[in-house]
Every structure is written in C-alpha cells, then in structure tokens.
Rosetta silent file (secondary structure, phi, psi, omega in degrees, C-alpha in Angstrom):
SEQUENCE: MRPALRPTLRALTVLACGLSGLVCAPPDDAPTTSAPAPVAGALAYHADWRLEGVTAHADGAWSVTNDLGHVITVTRGYLTTYSVELAECSDLDGATGQRGWLRSLLGGGVAHAGHDDVPNPVAMQVAQVETLVPLSPRQLGTAAVIGRTYCRAHYLVARAPEDALDLPNDVDMVATALLLEGTWQATPEAAPQPFAVRTSLANGRIAELVKPGDDTAFRLDTTAQPGARVTVWRDPARLFDGVDFGAMGDRAVQRALLTNLMDDLQITTTPVVAAEG
SCORE:     score description
SCORE:     0.000 S_00000001
   1 L     0.000  146.494 -178.969    0.008    0.034    0.020 S_00000001
   2 L   -75.541  155.859  179.415    1.163    3.537   -0.562 S_00000001
   3 L   -68.267  146.499 -179.865    2.126    5.562    2.447 S_00000001
   4 L   -65.217  148.060  170.218   -0.697    7.619    4.044 S_00000001
   5 L   -71.854  159.084  173.609   -0.556   11.408    3.547 S_00000001
   6 L   -65.271  150.362  179.324    0.269   13.440    6.694 S_00000001
   7 H   -57.454  -40.860  179.981   -2.851   14.538    8.415 S_00000001
   8 H   -55.516  -51.167 -175.207   -2.031   18.270    7.740 S_00000001
   9 H   -58.173  -50.648 -175.628   -1.673   17.469    3.948 S_00000001
  10 H   -64.945  -37.009 -176.657   -4.926   15.478    3.803 S_00000001
  11 H   -68.388  -37.774  176.039   -6.919   18.106    5.742 S_00000001
  12 H   -62.873  -41.231  173.062   -5.568   20.743    3.437 S_00000001
  13 H   -58.198  -50.549  178.482   -6.478   18.791    0.385 S_00000001
  14 H   -63.064  -38.755 -179.053   -9.983   18.200    1.452 S_00000001
  15 H   -66.739  -44.149  178.984  -10.521   21.787    2.605 S_00000001
  16 H   -61.238  -38.663 -179.617   -9.097   23.216   -0.786 S_00000001
  17 H   -71.409  -33.201 -177.953  -11.189   20.825   -2.840 S_00000001
  18 H   -72.758  -41.563  179.560  -14.382   21.317   -0.751 S_00000001
  19 H   -69.440  -31.735 -176.346  -14.103   25.236   -0.971 S_00000001
  20 H   -96.539  -11.117 -176.514  -13.364   25.085   -4.788 S_00000001
  21 L    90.124    9.382  178.613  -15.637   22.429   -5.832 S_00000001
  22 L   -80.316  155.635  167.766  -12.864   19.876   -6.521 S_00000001
  23 L  -100.483  128.498 -178.257  -13.312   16.148   -5.648 S_00000001
  24 L  -119.782  156.358  175.809  -10.601   14.596   -3.553 S_00000001
  25 L  -150.253  157.704  179.628   -9.935   10.991   -2.664 S_00000001
  26 L   -71.122  160.390  174.521   -7.206    9.030   -0.613 S_00000001
  27 L   -62.966  165.621  177.906   -4.215    7.397   -1.920 S_00000001
  28 L  -149.570 -151.677 -173.378   -4.045    3.616   -3.000 S_00000001
  29 L   -66.978  151.614  179.889   -1.909    0.995   -4.489 S_00000001
  30 L   -89.417  148.792 -178.128    1.205    1.814   -6.603 S_00000001
  31 L   -74.329  168.987 -177.854    1.608    0.983  -10.226 S_00000001
  32 L  -108.515   -4.534  179.395    3.873   -1.677  -11.393 S_00000001
  33 L   -85.931  129.510  176.269    5.042    0.019  -14.684 S_00000001
  34 L   -81.483  144.529 -177.136    8.441    1.728  -14.464 S_00000001
  35 L   -80.668  146.817  172.359    8.933    5.247  -15.972 S_00000001
  36 L   -58.987  159.810 -179.117   11.382    5.776  -18.895 S_00000001
  37 L   -58.927  136.845  175.442   14.714    7.445  -18.180 S_00000001
  38 L   -74.461  172.313 -179.262   14.496   11.250  -17.466 S_00000001
  39 L  -102.957  134.816  172.245   16.176   14.124  -19.346 S_00000001
  40 L   -64.344  137.891  169.225   19.022   16.178  -17.650 S_00000001
  41 L    86.737   12.126  175.730   18.535   19.832  -17.060 S_00000001
  42 E  -155.502  154.889  175.217   14.674   19.760  -17.124 S_00000001
  43 E   -97.548  119.307  175.670   11.509   18.734  -15.226 S_00000001
  44 E  -113.555  125.534  176.813    9.313   16.745  -17.791 S_00000001
  45 E   -96.033  133.819  175.171    5.744   16.194  -16.857 S_00000001
  46 E  -139.276  154.257  179.560    3.915   13.115  -18.290 S_00000001
  47 E  -115.966  146.978  177.011    0.552   11.512  -17.917 S_00000001
  48 E  -158.276  169.162 -173.524    0.053    7.669  -18.333 S_00000001
  49 E  -122.484  144.163  173.059   -2.295    4.958  -17.665 S_00000001
  50 L   -98.646  130.445 -168.189   -1.940    1.618  -15.845 S_00000001
  51 L  -100.335    6.178 -178.501   -3.385   -1.083  -18.115 S_00000001
  52 L   -73.401  136.006 -178.202   -3.784   -4.017  -15.750 S_00000001
  53 L    81.822    4.417 -175.780   -7.376   -5.145  -15.827 S_00000001
  54 L  -112.048  129.214 -175.342   -8.165   -3.258  -19.055 S_00000001
  55 E  -106.120  111.073  173.979   -9.148   -5.243  -22.292 S_00000001
  56 E   -85.591  136.302  173.193   -8.067   -3.260  -25.369 S_00000001
  57 L  -103.980  166.814 -167.645   -9.920   -3.688  -28.656 S_00000001
  58 L   -64.531  -32.819 -174.431   -8.627   -3.441  -32.113 S_00000001
  59 L   -86.769    7.493 -179.152  -10.454   -0.128  -32.915 S_00000001
  60 L    93.720  -14.995  171.415   -8.898    1.601  -29.816 S_00000001
  61 L   -64.438  168.016  179.715  -11.945    1.077  -27.522 S_00000001
  62 E  -154.366  150.827 -176.386  -11.464   -0.653  -24.215 S_00000001
  63 E  -123.742  150.878  170.414  -13.427   -2.504  -21.612 S_00000001
  64 E  -142.274  161.402  178.485  -13.216   -3.049  -17.913 S_00000001
  65 E  -112.125  127.341  179.033  -15.451   -4.948  -15.319 S_00000001
  66 L   -87.179 -179.127 -177.840  -16.269   -2.806  -12.285 S_00000001
  67 L   -68.358  -11.323  176.936  -16.639   -3.879   -8.700 S_00000001
  68 L   -93.015    2.107 -174.286  -20.470   -4.356   -9.330 S_00000001
  69 L    85.892   -4.279 -178.594  -19.745   -6.862  -12.082 S_00000001
  70 L   -81.705  139.898  179.001  -20.825   -4.527  -14.872 S_00000001
  71 E   -91.705  119.082  173.984  -18.886   -4.677  -18.174 S_00000001
  72 E  -115.170  134.526  175.233  -18.218   -1.145  -19.435 S_00000001
  73 E  -116.921  123.183  179.932  -16.870   -0.384  -22.957 S_00000001
  74 E   -99.571  121.083 -176.859  -15.569    3.039  -23.712 S_00000001
  75 E  -104.355  -24.722  173.093  -15.747    3.866  -27.414 S_00000001
  76 E  -148.114  138.577  178.537  -15.025    7.693  -27.098 S_00000001
  77 E  -163.086  145.410  173.685  -13.511    9.658  -24.441 S_00000001
  78 E  -135.656  153.707 -178.494  -11.599   12.897  -23.640 S_00000001
  79 E  -140.878  128.812  175.708   -9.961   14.219  -20.486 S_00000001
  80 E   -96.586  108.430  167.489   -8.751   17.854  -19.801 S_00000001
  81 E   -77.040  112.969  177.071   -5.598   18.050  -17.788 S_00000001
  82 E   -86.142  -37.253 -179.571   -5.622   21.664  -16.534 S_00000001
  83 E  -168.855  150.913  173.428   -2.458   21.877  -14.697 S_00000001
  84 E  -140.672  137.884  175.060    0.270   19.842  -12.908 S_00000001
  85 E  -155.834  146.146  175.603    2.991   21.276  -10.570 S_00000001
  86 E   -81.205  155.691  178.965    5.523   20.247   -8.018 S_00000001
  87 E  -122.049  132.517  172.125    5.257   21.716   -4.579 S_00000001
  88 E   -56.600  152.323 -178.303    8.324   22.461   -2.350 S_00000001
  89 L   -64.964  -22.250  179.610    8.579   20.472    0.832 S_00000001
  90 L   -87.437   -1.157 -171.503    8.088   23.590    2.954 S_00000001
  91 L   -63.697  -36.067 -170.410    4.840   24.616    1.089 S_00000001
  92 L  -110.364   13.126  177.530    2.550   22.848    3.366 S_00000001
  93 L   -97.410  115.201 -178.187    4.673   23.221    6.582 S_00000001
  94 H    83.341  161.431 -170.168    3.442   25.866    9.039 S_00000001
  95 H   -62.630  -41.872  175.957    0.560   28.389    8.841 S_00000001
  96 H   -61.644  -46.788  175.615    2.287   30.577    6.218 S_00000001
  97 H   -65.173  -32.613 -176.866    2.935   27.860    3.897 S_00000001
  98 H   -69.384  -42.859  178.531   -0.476   26.409    4.279 S_00000001
  99 H   -62.017  -42.409  178.062   -2.096   29.730    3.583 S_00000001
 100 H   -56.950  -49.843 -173.647    0.112   30.295    0.477 S_00000001
 101 H   -67.836  -33.712 -178.199   -0.739   26.871   -0.875 S_00000001
 102 H   -68.919  -40.969  177.731   -4.424   27.186   -0.291 S_00000001
 103 H   -68.021  -27.086  175.812   -4.416   30.548   -2.128 S_00000001
 104 H   -65.573  -37.720 -177.031   -2.634   28.921   -4.977 S_00000001
 105 H   -81.895  -30.135 -168.762   -5.369   26.233   -5.409 S_00000001
 106 H  -102.533   -9.334 -173.098   -8.331   28.543   -4.779 S_00000001
 107 L   -69.737  -34.770  178.923   -7.189   31.737   -6.388 S_00000001
 108 L    89.200  -13.451 -179.784   -8.072   30.757   -9.938 S_00000001
 109 L  -110.652 -134.215 -175.957   -5.121   32.584  -11.370 S_00000001
 110 L   -80.869  130.787 -174.264   -1.374   31.829  -11.526 S_00000001
 111 L   -69.175  150.250  171.587   -0.434   29.098   -9.134 S_00000001
 112 E  -110.549  165.714 -179.471    2.181   29.816   -6.319 S_00000001
 113 L  -114.490   38.864  167.946    4.638   27.627   -4.641 S_00000001
 114 L    92.996   17.558 -178.030    3.891   28.649   -1.105 S_00000001
 115 L  -130.424  123.298 -177.470    5.507   32.165   -1.618 S_00000001
 116 L   -55.165  128.320  174.147    3.181   35.222   -1.769 S_00000001
 117 L    59.860   17.321  177.763    2.932   36.615   -5.234 S_00000001
 118 L  -111.908  113.707  176.622    5.683   34.575   -6.690 S_00000001
 119 E   -62.714  148.960  179.458    4.568   32.259   -9.521 S_00000001
 120 L   -73.576  109.009 -176.438    5.649   28.684   -9.338 S_00000001
 121 L   -65.532  -13.569 -174.352    8.418   28.420  -11.927 S_00000001
 122 L  -109.153   16.000  177.214    8.057   24.618  -12.281 S_00000001
 123 E   -74.993  138.937  172.864    4.267   24.721  -12.917 S_00000001
 124 E  -106.199  107.962 -169.498    2.844   23.220  -16.103 S_00000001
 125 L  -127.944   42.184  176.380   -0.241   25.357  -16.574 S_00000001
 126 L  -109.886  101.255  177.004   -1.046   24.684  -20.230 S_00000001
 127 L   -56.932  134.492 -171.833   -4.618   23.061  -20.427 S_00000001
 128 E  -149.609  143.666  179.770   -4.617   20.267  -22.834 S_00000001
 129 E  -104.040  116.059  179.052   -7.172   17.612  -23.941 S_00000001
 130 E  -101.748  134.752  166.793   -6.071   13.927  -24.174 S_00000001
 131 E   -71.575  146.384  176.045   -8.013   11.258  -25.939 S_00000001
 132 L   -97.034   -6.598  178.885   -9.016    8.284  -24.003 S_00000001
 133 L  -131.374  100.869   11.384   -9.486    6.072  -27.028 S_00000001
 134 L   -91.339  165.008  177.068   -7.055    4.519  -27.221 S_00000001
 135 L   -73.448  129.100 -175.315   -5.459    4.963  -23.812 S_00000001
 136 L  -156.342  150.136  178.625   -1.855    6.142  -24.427 S_00000001
 137 L   -67.260  151.077 -174.804    0.891    7.995  -22.594 S_00000001
 138 E  -138.281  130.795  167.970    1.254   11.850  -22.995 S_00000001
 139 E   -87.467  126.288 -173.265    3.976   14.324  -22.419 S_00000001
 140 E   -87.265  -24.979 -177.162    2.374   17.321  -20.678 S_00000001
 141 E   148.922  173.907 -175.333    5.153   19.770  -20.829 S_00000001
 142 E  -132.634  160.431  174.560    8.507   20.649  -19.443 S_00000001
 143 E  -143.255  153.524 -179.107    9.987   23.309  -16.917 S_00000001
 144 E   -77.508  144.532  175.734   13.509   24.414  -16.226 S_00000001
 145 L   -73.662  135.938 -178.565   15.346   23.060  -13.073 S_00000001
 146 L  -128.551   16.484  174.023   15.803   25.781  -10.503 S_00000001
 147 L    69.797   46.951  175.150   17.514   24.092   -7.652 S_00000001
 148 L  -123.674  174.140 -177.509   14.851   23.442   -5.024 S_00000001
 149 E  -118.805  136.416 -174.155   13.529   20.499   -3.166 S_00000001
 150 E  -127.430  142.064 -174.426   10.132   19.052   -3.837 S_00000001
 151 E  -123.400  -19.122 -175.154    8.068   16.512   -1.874 S_00000001
 152 E  -144.507  171.036  173.733    4.617   16.659   -3.582 S_00000001
 153 E  -143.034  156.153  178.069    2.746   17.505   -6.735 S_00000001
 154 E  -117.349  131.723  178.315   -0.655   18.847   -7.553 S_00000001
 155 E  -118.668  133.112  178.400   -2.699   17.476  -10.459 S_00000001
 156 E  -129.093  123.452  167.770   -5.832   19.202  -11.592 S_00000001
 157 E  -107.038  125.513 -178.454   -8.491   18.169  -14.172 S_00000001
 158 L  -147.238 -177.304 -176.630  -10.939   20.951  -14.934 S_00000001
 159 L   -63.242  140.645 -173.539  -13.075   22.309  -17.750 S_00000001
 160 E   -80.605  136.237  174.885  -11.080   23.002  -20.962 S_00000001
 161 L   -79.836  165.386 -174.420  -10.622   26.823  -21.962 S_00000001
 162 L   -73.303  -11.708  175.228  -11.190   27.810  -25.443 S_00000001
 163 L  -107.090   18.012 -176.158   -7.356   27.899  -26.003 S_00000001
 164 L   -66.146  137.992  171.098   -6.692   24.448  -24.655 S_00000001
 165 E   -62.389  144.835  170.988   -4.287   22.300  -26.577 S_00000001
 166 L    60.679   37.033  169.945   -5.451   19.488  -28.750 S_00000001
 167 L   -60.157  128.171 -173.588   -9.111   20.223  -28.710 S_00000001
 168 L   -78.161  161.731 -172.141  -10.722   17.468  -30.833 S_00000001
 169 L   -93.026  -15.835 -167.185  -12.587   17.940  -34.104 S_00000001
 170 L   -97.678   -8.999 -176.561  -15.299   15.331  -33.539 S_00000001
 171 L  -154.457  145.502  170.217  -16.821   16.889  -30.299 S_00000001
 172 L   -78.563  112.271  176.593  -16.841   20.227  -28.539 S_00000001
 173 L  -100.549    5.023  178.252  -14.696   19.939  -25.449 S_00000001
 174 E   -67.967  136.939 -179.969  -14.650   23.582  -24.426 S_00000001
 175 L    63.249   27.868  171.264  -15.830   24.064  -20.844 S_00000001
 176 L  -125.364  142.051 -178.036  -15.707   20.256  -20.375 S_00000001
 177 L   -98.647  -42.329 -178.090  -13.451   18.346  -18.046 S_00000001
 178 E  -145.002  131.352  176.620  -14.355   14.762  -18.934 S_00000001
 179 E  -126.305  129.810 -179.563  -16.283   13.134  -21.677 S_00000001
 180 E  -141.751  133.188  173.761  -17.086    9.399  -21.904 S_00000001
 181 E  -133.282  158.990  173.920  -19.270    7.382  -24.266 S_00000001
 182 E   157.580 -149.161  179.853  -19.761    3.759  -24.817 S_00000001
 183 E  -132.075  158.524  174.487  -21.864    0.865  -23.596 S_00000001
 184 E  -139.579  150.850 -171.354  -22.474   -0.985  -20.349 S_00000001
 185 E  -133.790  129.659 -177.667  -23.804   -4.401  -19.438 S_00000001
 186 L   -67.962  -32.622  171.461  -25.128   -5.460  -15.970 S_00000001
 187 L  -135.526  164.185 -177.816  -23.663   -8.855  -16.755 S_00000001
 188 L   -64.636  -19.155 -174.986  -21.421  -10.163  -19.492 S_00000001
 189 L   -92.536   -8.159 -178.743  -24.386  -11.914  -21.030 S_00000001
 190 L   -78.328  156.942 -179.472  -26.717   -8.900  -20.981 S_00000001
 191 L   -70.352  139.608 -178.004  -27.428   -6.793  -23.901 S_00000001
 192 L   -69.745  137.166  167.939  -25.212   -3.607  -24.090 S_00000001
 193 E  -108.109  138.795 -169.521  -26.791   -0.372  -23.214 S_00000001
 194 E   -79.049  154.113  169.555  -25.519    2.948  -24.378 S_00000001
 195 E  -145.767  157.322  178.901  -24.197    5.561  -21.881 S_00000001
 196 E  -147.247  131.000  177.705  -22.783    9.168  -22.310 S_00000001
 197 E  -127.085  126.975  167.526  -21.101   11.227  -19.657 S_00000001
 198 E  -137.490  126.764 -177.571  -20.085   14.901  -19.918 S_00000001
 199 E  -137.150  145.302  170.285  -19.045   16.997  -16.955 S_00000001
 200 L  -105.198    4.269  174.588  -17.542   20.286  -16.294 S_00000001
 201 L   -62.492  148.833 -173.590  -16.759   19.465  -12.586 S_00000001
 202 L  -103.576  161.434 -173.910  -13.171   19.828  -11.570 S_00000001
 203 E  -151.606  123.383  177.969  -11.194   17.186   -9.660 S_00000001
 204 E  -132.777  153.229  178.196   -7.785   17.942   -8.009 S_00000001
 205 E  -142.315  135.591  170.715   -5.256   15.997   -5.995 S_00000001
 206 E  -108.067  127.838 -178.374   -2.090   16.668   -3.923 S_00000001
 207 E  -135.413  147.408  176.185    0.028   13.593   -3.717 S_00000001
 208 E   -68.123  146.111  174.438    3.506   12.789   -2.304 S_00000001
 209 E   -81.001  143.050  178.362    6.171   11.994   -4.817 S_00000001
 210 E  -136.408  152.177  170.327    7.407    8.444   -4.981 S_00000001
 211 L   -76.928  150.975  175.036    9.977    6.551   -7.083 S_00000001
 212 L   -55.220  127.505  173.276    8.519    4.097   -9.627 S_00000001
 213 L    83.563    2.475 -177.604    7.833    0.802   -7.895 S_00000001
 214 L  -122.987  121.185 -174.092    8.629    2.314   -4.502 S_00000001
 215 L   -75.027  -14.038 -170.845    5.897    3.024   -1.896 S_00000001
 216 L   -86.747  141.891 -179.638    8.130    5.392    0.118 S_00000001
 217 E   -59.609  148.860 -173.503    7.873    9.261   -0.149 S_00000001
 218 L  -131.423  131.910  178.636   10.681   10.766   -2.206 S_00000001
 219 L   -97.589  121.274  172.310   12.344   14.199   -1.892 S_00000001
 220 E   -86.814   96.978  175.687   13.391   15.646   -5.316 S_00000001
 221 E   -95.564   98.246 -170.375   16.412   17.825   -4.594 S_00000001
 222 L   -76.073    4.950  172.901   16.957   19.439   -8.070 S_00000001
 223 L   -82.657  -47.568 -178.653   20.319   20.847   -6.789 S_00000001
 224 L   -91.325  -20.820 -178.150   21.765   17.293   -6.424 S_00000001
 225 L  -129.583   91.364 -165.237   19.537   15.804   -9.078 S_00000001
 226 L   -87.417   72.637  178.696   19.313   18.235  -11.977 S_00000001
 227 L   142.084  158.855  178.572   16.345   16.988  -13.811 S_00000001
 228 E  -170.967  152.458  163.424   13.560   14.485  -13.438 S_00000001
 229 E   -91.240  121.749  176.863   10.612   12.781  -15.124 S_00000001
 230 E  -113.360  116.458 -177.646    7.372   13.356  -13.254 S_00000001
 231 E  -117.165  126.216  175.039    4.654   11.007  -14.251 S_00000001
 232 E  -100.270  116.418 -172.160    1.032   11.117  -13.168 S_00000001
 233 E   -90.582  125.562  176.017   -0.338    7.663  -13.215 S_00000001
 234 E  -119.958  158.656 -177.146   -4.262    7.025  -13.584 S_00000001
 235 L  -124.559   99.206 -178.594   -6.100    3.679  -13.411 S_00000001
 236 H   -70.488  -18.129  177.240   -8.858    3.090  -15.883 S_00000001
 237 H   -65.174  -20.899 -173.777   -9.553   -0.363  -14.470 S_00000001
 238 H  -119.557    8.378 -178.674  -11.046    1.310  -11.395 S_00000001
 239 L   -59.317  -40.517 -176.862  -12.581    4.332  -13.137 S_00000001
 240 L   -93.710    1.324 -177.852  -16.157    2.810  -13.100 S_00000001
 241 L   -51.706  132.958 -179.451  -16.061    1.259   -9.642 S_00000001
 242 L    82.438  -11.414 -177.968  -19.436    1.897   -7.820 S_00000001
 243 L   -81.681  119.857  170.301  -21.032    3.244  -11.027 S_00000001
 244 L  -122.071  101.758 -174.919  -24.380    1.798  -11.883 S_00000001
 245 L   -63.220  -23.834  179.291  -25.725    3.581  -15.026 S_00000001
 246 L   -88.809   -6.039  175.569  -29.105    2.002  -14.491 S_00000001
 247 L  -120.192  -16.080 -176.275  -29.643    3.336  -10.999 S_00000001
 248 L  -110.049  148.779 -176.776  -27.744    6.496  -10.600 S_00000001
 249 L   -77.349  169.094 -176.361  -28.456    9.957  -11.841 S_00000001
 250 H   -52.715  -52.489 -178.830  -26.137   11.969  -14.072 S_00000001
 251 H   -60.361  -34.757 -178.250  -24.460   14.040  -11.337 S_00000001
 252 H   -67.101  -41.533 -177.825  -23.855   11.026   -9.144 S_00000001
 253 H   -70.270  -37.547  175.470  -22.160    9.243  -12.004 S_00000001
 254 H   -58.314  -51.617  177.167  -20.064   12.297  -12.780 S_00000001
 255 H   -62.372  -39.877  173.261  -18.880   12.579   -9.233 S_00000001
 256 H   -58.941  -43.646 -179.418  -18.170    8.933   -8.904 S_00000001
 257 H   -69.237  -42.720 -177.569  -16.068    8.903  -11.943 S_00000001
 258 H   -65.255  -34.221 -176.009  -14.101   12.074  -10.906 S_00000001
 259 H   -70.421  -49.979 -176.749  -13.542   10.609   -7.446 S_00000001
 260 H   -65.866  -26.356 -178.124  -12.329    7.173   -8.919 S_00000001
 261 H   -72.412  -29.662  172.187  -10.034    9.021  -11.273 S_00000001
 262 H   -94.377  -12.470 -175.480   -8.165   10.433   -8.400 S_00000001
 263 H   -56.741  -43.387 -168.468   -8.701    7.491   -5.842 S_00000001
 264 L  -114.342   18.770  177.425   -5.775    5.484   -7.291 S_00000001
 265 L   -63.651  145.157  170.784   -3.661    8.494   -8.652 S_00000001
 266 E  -145.829  137.103  176.564   -0.001    8.243   -8.078 S_00000001
 267 E  -112.950  120.698 -179.134    2.874   10.539   -9.105 S_00000001
 268 E  -100.259  155.100  175.421    6.263    8.977   -9.658 S_00000001
 269 E  -140.261  125.325  177.949    9.484   10.818  -10.105 S_00000001
 270 E  -106.390  102.142 -170.002   12.525    9.433  -11.831 S_00000001
 271 E   -79.305  160.397  161.705   15.438   11.843  -11.072 S_00000001
 272 L   -93.480  128.198 -176.398   18.737   12.515  -13.022 S_00000001
 273 L   -94.631  130.262  179.455   21.711   12.142  -10.652 S_00000001
 274 L   -60.810  137.416  173.068   24.300   14.885  -10.968 S_00000001
 275 L   -68.305  137.522 -179.409   27.666   13.740  -12.316 S_00000001
 276 L   -77.472  151.254  177.536   30.467   13.654   -9.893 S_00000001
 277 L    82.360    0.000    0.000   33.471   15.853  -10.346 S_00000001
C-alpha cells in the first residue's frame, strides 16, 4: 500500500477541494510500470495509464469490469488536464505555507509555490485535452530546473478553456473536463446499453512524490538531481467502480467517475543524478 498522507496534507487537500468544488480521494496501491529515463536539465511532466485489468480492442476502444460486475466499454472519451505542478517540501509546513498553498489552489489565477505573489516556476499550466480512445501516454510539458527541493505535486482536471491544446474535431470539449461514451452491461451476458457522460466538474489531488515501484515518499532535490521525469499515473480499471448507470443519476455518475479518477492516482519521479566531479 502507498504511504498515507500526513494529516495536515490530507486536511488541506479536503479543505481546498471542498471550497473550490474539487473532488478529492485518498491514496491507494502503486503502479507496477516503470517510467522511462528522465532528461538532464529539465523537469518533464507526463501522464500515463495503468493497463492491468483493461481489455483493449482493435479499434482503440477498451473494456473493464467494475466492482459491481458490470462490463463497461468506452468507445469515445476525452480528459482535460488543466495543470500539474511540483510543490516544495516547505509549502505545506506551518501556517504561512499552508495559507500560500491554499491561495494557489483557490485563487483561480497563476499558481504559487507557497510564496506570496511569486509564480511557481516549475508549474505546467497549459490546459490540454487528451483522447481516452485509445489509452496512451502523453507528455504534458517541461519546466527548467531551479535548484529547489520538492516533496509533492498537485494534479488538476478541470473544464477546457477555448485555447486548450489538442481540442478534438469530433466533439466540442470547451468547458468540459471529462467526456465518456460507450456501452455498459449489467452482466457479461446482458445486452449492451449505451451511456454518455459529460461533465465540467473539476477534480484535484495533492500527492506525495514516490519513485517508480517504491511506496516510500521521495524528496526531489534538483540541486543534487538536475532533472527528473514526473509521471501522473491514472487507473482506468477502477474508473467505473461503484458506477451503476441503471440506478444512478447523471451528477452522481459524474462525481463517482471524478472521485475514482483521483482515488488511485500516483505521481512517480525518476530523477537525474548529478555527475561527480
């Protein structure tokens, strides 16, 4: 199991998400897939999917069986990653750091790194839309190394602005955070029934940094480690857990999906080690 967040961090996450309309969830199991080697001199943000428990189809669609025994097949989907940023280890330590971090999450403008009126130089704040059919890894962006120490990262899914990157041509994703279409079956033998989900609700998560395949928290010192690959892992196999399209209303389904999206989220860090001499 992943290490639990400190009580202060968990309380801050819940408070920030509750005040801003975000949906938060506790950490869970770690992924088994290792991240590729990072690039020296930069922080490279990536998003990826854990594919255990996912059945891929030749046309790019994919199926999972949720904890209710329902079979869900996704034939079209898009997700808007609004931002991702590292947080310095001191950002949530003490009242001053806590207030600064809450302002950065709730202010709606440029994110801060626990320092009043100072933009976070390692934030990736370019909203972008990724296709979910097929599921594939994505590079989100890069930031220059600035020689600080980071312990956590914040990942935010929210409605796409008009200037978001990679807006699709087949559907309007502006003002949409998550779109999913496909079929569901109450049992594998049941006839498929169509479903469609579109939501503008936001979903955010603060997570401890860990090494790939390691459950322990990791401090990324970019003075000693001049560069890193930071990967946000999502778990589609658990995305539909608890979702009953036949019994739940639209908003309940949306909230369940957003909660599940963050429930098993993990952010791994593969650092570059500075050369000796």
